[in-house]
C-alpha positions as semicolon CSV with decimal commas, in nm:
position;residue;x (nm);y (nm);z (nm)
1;G;0,000;0,000;0,000
2;D;0,086;0,366;-0,019
3;K;0,164;0,586;0,277
4;S;0,187;0,962;0,239
5;I;0,436;1,139;0,461
6;D;0,548;1,495;0,497
7;N;0,912;1,601;0,484
8;R;0,950;1,619;0,860
9;Q;0,844;1,257;0,897
10;L;1,087;1,141;0,632
11;A;1,373;1,328;0,796
12;V;1,337;1,125;1,116
13;C;1,379;0,789;0,942
14;D;1,702;0,659;1,093
15;S;1,839;0,507;0,775
16;W;1,776;0,556;0,410
17;T;1,967;0,564;0,088
18;V;1,936;0,730;-0,248
19;D;1,917;0,495;-0,545
20;S;1,842;0,648;-0,883
21;G;1,626;0,918;-0,728
22;Q;1,439;0,674;-0,506
23;W;1,472;0,643;-0,131
24;T;1,487;0,320;0,063
25;V;1,391;0,321;0,430
26;D;1,500;0,065;0,688
27;S;1,154;-0,078;0,755
28;G;1,162;-0,257;0,421
29;Q;1,195;-0,187;0,054
30;W;1,026;0,144;-0,023
31;T;1,050;0,400;-0,296
32;V;0,953;0,762;-0,259
33;D;0,727;0,925;-0,512
34;R;0,764;1,302;-0,487
35;N;0,453;1,494;-0,574
36;R;0,554;1,856;-0,630
37;E;0,195;1,981;-0,641
38;D;0,090;1,883;-0,291
39;R;0,451;1,892;-0,160
40;K;0,410;1,546;-0,008
41;M;0,609;1,233;-0,058
42;R;0,451;0,895;-0,090
43;L;0,625;0,578;0,024
44;V;0,540;0,287;-0,199
45;Q;0,632;-0,061;-0,079
46;V;0,817;-0,268;-0,336
47;N;0,786;-0,647;-0,337
48;G;0,908;-0,944;-0,533
49;V;1,165;-0,922;-0,809
50;R;1,197;-0,542;-0,788
51;A;1,270;-0,561;-0,413
52;L;1,530;-0,831;-0,479
53;Q;1,692;-0,615;-0,747
54;I;1,700;-0,315;-0,508
55;W;1,861;-0,534;-0,241
56;I;2,129;-0,673;-0,470
57;T;2,202;-0,327;-0,613
58;R;2,264;-0,196;-0,261
59;V;2,478;-0,494;-0,162
60;V;2,708;-0,462;-0,465
61;A;2,704;-0,081;-0,485
62;E;3,070;-0,047;-0,384
63;Y;3,192;-0,289;-0,652
64;E;3,292;-0,074;-0,952
65;N;3,267;-0,348;-1,213
66;V;2,924;-0,478;-1,107
67;H;2,620;-0,303;-1,251
68;I;2,277;-0,454;-1,186
69;E;2,061;-0,339;-1,473
70;N;1,847;-0,651;-1,492
71;M;1,811;-0,993;-1,336
72;S;1,973;-1,189;-1,617
73;S;2,266;-1,056;-1,821
74;S;2,391;-0,841;-1,532
75;F;2,488;-1,169;-1,362
76;R;2,644;-1,341;-1,665
77;N;3,011;-1,272;-1,590
78;G;2,980;-1,404;-1,233
79;L;3,109;-1,087;-1,068
80;A;2,772;-1,005;-0,910
81;F;2,762;-1,346;-0,739
82;C;3,123;-1,305;-0,625
83;A;3,048;-0,952;-0,500
84;I;2,757;-1,079;-0,289
85;L;2,981;-1,342;-0,132
86;H;3,267;-1,097;-0,082
87;H;3,035;-0,836;0,070
88;F;2,923;-1,076;0,342
89;R;3,233;-1,301;0,367
90;P;3,536;-1,112;0,231
91;H;3,777;-1,377;0,356
92;L;3,635;-1,642;0,121
93;L;3,763;-1,492;-0,204
94;D;4,006;-1,236;-0,341
95;Y;3,761;-1,015;-0,525
96;A;4,029;-0,774;-0,649
97;S;4,185;-1,054;-0,853
98;L;3,866;-1,125;-1,051
99;R;3,821;-1,000;-1,409
100;P;3,492;-0,957;-1,601
101;E;3,625;-1,149;-1,902
102;N;3,677;-1,464;-1,690
103;V;3,311;-1,563;-1,705
104;L;3,362;-1,936;-1,655
105;E;3,610;-1,901;-1,367
106;N;3,409;-1,632;-1,185
107;N;3,090;-1,837;-1,196
108;R;3,267;-2,159;-1,096
109;L;3,422;-1,982;-0,798
110;A;3,095;-1,824;-0,683
111;F;2,889;-2,139;-0,728
112;Q;3,152;-2,355;-0,554
113;I;3,180;-2,123;-0,253
114;A;2,802;-2,090;-0,226
115;E;2,760;-2,467;-0,225
116;E;3,057;-2,567;-0,010
117;E;3,036;-2,289;0,248
118;F;2,661;-2,227;0,267
119;G;2,495;-2,535;0,119
120;L;2,332;-2,336;-0,162
121;P;2,285;-2,566;-0,459
122;S;2,386;-2,412;-0,789
123;L;2,082;-2,351;-1,007
124;L;2,301;-2,224;-1,289
125;D;2,579;-2,390;-1,483
126;P;2,910;-2,201;-1,526
127;E;2,943;-2,332;-1,883
128;D;2,595;-2,204;-1,967
129;M;2,684;-1,864;-1,827
130;L;2,976;-1,861;-2,071
131;T;2,787;-1,974;-2,381
132;I;2,447;-1,809;-2,329
133;R;2,446;-1,431;-2,376
134;V;2,131;-1,381;-2,166
135;P;2,100;-1,624;-1,873
136;D;1,757;-1,746;-1,774
137;K;1,602;-1,467;-1,568
138;F;1,399;-1,698;-1,345
139;S;1,699;-1,917;-1,262
140;V;1,902;-1,608;-1,170
141;I;1,617;-1,468;-0,958
142;T;1,574;-1,799;-0,778
143;Y;1,948;-1,829;-0,713
144;V;1,986;-1,468;-0,595
145;S;1,685;-1,510;-0,366
146;Q;1,875;-1,792;-0,192
147;F;2,155;-1,545;-0,117
148;Y;1,902;-1,293;0,008
149;H;1,745;-1,542;0,249
150;L;2,089;-1,652;0,366
151;F;2,226;-1,303;0,430
152;K;1,924;-1,080;0,496
153;E;1,976;-1,078;0,874
154;E;2,339;-0,971;0,824
155;D;2,259;-0,705;0,567
156;D;2,399;-0,372;0,675
157;S;2,349;-0,205;0,337
158;R;2,042;-0,024;0,472
159;L;2,195;0,064;0,807
160;A;2,538;0,173;0,689
161;V;2,421;0,429;0,441
162;R;2,563;0,777;0,432
163;Q;2,381;1,059;0,600
164;Q;2,161;1,286;0,392
165;Q;2,423;1,562;0,390
166;D;2,678;1,331;0,224
167;Y;2,459;1,334;-0,085
168;G;2,421;1,711;-0,076
169;M;2,045;1,675;-0,049
170;D;1,783;1,781;0,198
171;A;1,446;1,635;0,281
172;S;1,251;1,928;0,146
173;P;1,090;1,899;-0,195
174;A;1,247;2,077;-0,487
175;A;1,109;2,422;-0,551
């Protein structure tokens, strides 16, 4: 459902982040719809695949060579899977040594660590990730959702966001 809030209420939220002009608040996945006419903001809860994509985008935000544009080809080179693992368990892999062109090796590494360390069965095949230009969206979503359920209680991406001033923004609507 929708929940309208005024600027003062938004300012007291203890954690939020800016993602492509949308705000995420710590009580779940929310986006803010600014309505300039009534000078109110509306929080709209996001569920399902979009919420999963918002989560993964936040988790891998600090990884320069990972860009989550969709839930298929953005995962092809394996770096997104490795970034998730590195974000939560940096000691398990040397992320800095990975290269986007090593599609097969990156996916093998991520899938092996996920299975051996966390018991997550691989729903994708490293060889398929190499040969198929657009991996199956539903397989990627299902696999990423396993990571989400595994790490959601440890997720500090919502809590460790920069303060509003760091973005040079304020909570008041644009004039």
